[in-house]
Steps between C-alpha positions, in 0.01 A plus 500: 500500500305756702590845382386679820711281736849528636682264727743653758693200616711618791292797607746614764388844630235534225654781294453310179148396589417862561624591139297223338183600683569867400505375134159346549593126506365237721789360706580166664791572738682198641729546800656230718584717802178522718607836648533659149176334381315647803653842438383479135147416602489809719658725251259389220186435702290705256622315195445165672146609601428602139635161377772660301771326708557169670804459726599133535737408786677204338832415328591356160675159499535179316203328687225571745666479846588686813870613488740719707521854367790727601411854613764775495421734792655814351428444128177309449547525130772241537266246661563167331492122523882528444650581838807652330284770331313590826819519698700722263762714675450296817166656568275346769237262361265228608282224351126476492279220355311612183248332274636432154318435174614439142441812286260313284265487800454881477473502119221235523326700777522856357581455129801618300583868564574773252827578688690266734750653731725266704752580760530222755875470572609175347165332431412703182572196277206307655265760349676470156482123500121500548417752221291343221633587157141486363379766742770745606505843666556774231768655728723347769773625727745296709802578699795428264762273639612269215478460126274194552214733584532665161521174318196353677295807417597468140411135487157584630449743211612840631679703230559846645731558795625788723748492787383770738731634775289511816679790665350746254287285260717584202600243234840329528699579189842432354636820350808729492525731787348850471513775764155406599599133548808590702283699740239222507760241576654713774173560669340159440524388866318825594193523268337783689805718435504411132130579468560836673787585263292390201215728600732796531643420154150463345385822667787679344388369160134560556426121488246330735454139596320291227437144398798286572663744725627358828293587811161521342289386197249652273221414743653735756618221737817532705687180550667457836856358509463121532183474299492308169401813311313520169412199299414411138519786255565751777852361569804696396648454154443266206421130505796281411546153352616207710851527345534869593367459857728205554801693369415792722462293810828316436681834446358627826611190683850544365515859606499633141174694500461874560416422867838335590547185695191343663437591861258372759286810535422517120268237367301451183158364395455331170177621328362291212222556250295230324398574140155356553 
């Protein structure tokens, strides 16, 4: 494992890459959409020149091949090899040919990263399948869609888990309702309004943003909505066991968490920590 290296698999607009560079890491950013990859090269021209960043225009798949990739015109974060994902809500979309590689190709070329972030709309499992249990990233984050992701991470050797709500980068919990949770649930589809209300409440108590607070981290970085947010020990809340994380996810799927029934515009990442 290379402790100064982060993989941003599914770079999208580059907001996560920007944070990793801000933290001083070298970054390999992998992006299938050539338009987004070119935009990333322009945005981070200085980091590329200084050899702190490499933007790779390629996709992750089961084998090395050229395959059709679906681009969502209005929400490029929904780009996917799965046409159903790219065409959500009947949005216009089109196919382009992209070069695919197995994830192990990048591990062999660049080494195992300290942190691996993956958000590639339906192909995340190809990254999981190519991880080597003898040489794992210390921290990983994947878009959470099924319990199988948790179980695979546990089989690889990961022992600490957090389910992070991506609208505000807080940890998904199962708890009795408090006044704060009632407000949070009501405003969950509008995270900017919740942050505004929270700031007013903290100002009234004389409390400022600190580590683990939504919106920023202790490094002074503001996380735009849609970014993956903090990683590793900077994520919100305590690390949980596989059993607790699995129970929490199941409760959420059944509509029994403090956040109410699952809705399309709220999604979660699973963060995992390896004890090594």
